[in-house]
Each structure stands twice: as structure tokens, then as C-alpha cells.
C-alpha positions, 0 to 999 in steps of 0.5 A: 021471292028474292032473298037479296039484302036491301043493303046490296040494291045499289047500282054497280057504279056506286058500289065500285065507288064505295069499295074504292073509298072504303080504304081511304075512309078507314085511313082517314079515321086512323089519321084523325086518331093520330092527329089527336095524339099529336095534339096531346103531345103538342099540349104536353110539350108546351106544358112541360118544356116552357124554357125551350128555345123559341125556334123549337117552340115555333117548329112544334107549332108549325108542325101542329098547324100543318097537321091541322090543315092537312086533317081539315082538308082530308075531312073536306074531301071525304065530306064532299065525295061521300056526303055532299055529292053522294049518288052523283057519279058526275062529281068524280069527273073533277078533283075537289080543290082541297085534294091537290092542296093537301098534298104539298102540306103533307109533304112539307110536314114530312120534310120538317119532321125528317130533316129537323132534329 
């Protein structure tokens, strides 16, 4: 009689996919938590500094919108690969549209945060 666990009965190719997506999923959870903190900071900024310059308010709003779009696309990537096409190895033959779109958005947000005082 075999004593193997029912949780390890997956095919080897799906196990390797799950092993490679696990760190990305954990990173996505951490990114989502940081997004929640960013949303709270944005709200607190608008409540406590209503007399700031319009350009600064627009910069804060632009950063929040870019962060929102980035997290939305990240969630879409995880949903597509880990839920919608789970168990379909051919789904990894091409990149879903939201993966390459989110990279320039993240780059733009980082550029604004670094170069704008």
C-alpha cells in the first residue's frame, strides 16, 4: 500500500509550473498589501493637505492611478494563469496581454517617484 499524499499526485510539469508561480503569487500578495497602504496614504494626503498646489495633487492622483492599474493587471495575470487556464500547459505558450502592458506602467510610476521631489 502506498503512503503518498493525495496532494503530491500532480503531474511533474504542473508541479514545476506551480513551483515557479508560488514566489510570484507571494510577491503579488505583498504588492497588493502595499497598494492598500498607498491608497490609505493618498486618502490621508487629500484629507490633511487640501491647500497644496494643484500640480502636487495631480501628481499624487497620477501615481495612485498608475499603481491601481498595475495591481489590476497583476491580478489579471495571476487569474489567467492560475485559475482560468489551470491545468492547461499550452496556455504558457504565449504571454497574456496584461503582462507586457503592466511593465511600462510600473516603469512610469517608478520614474515619477524617483525624479519628482
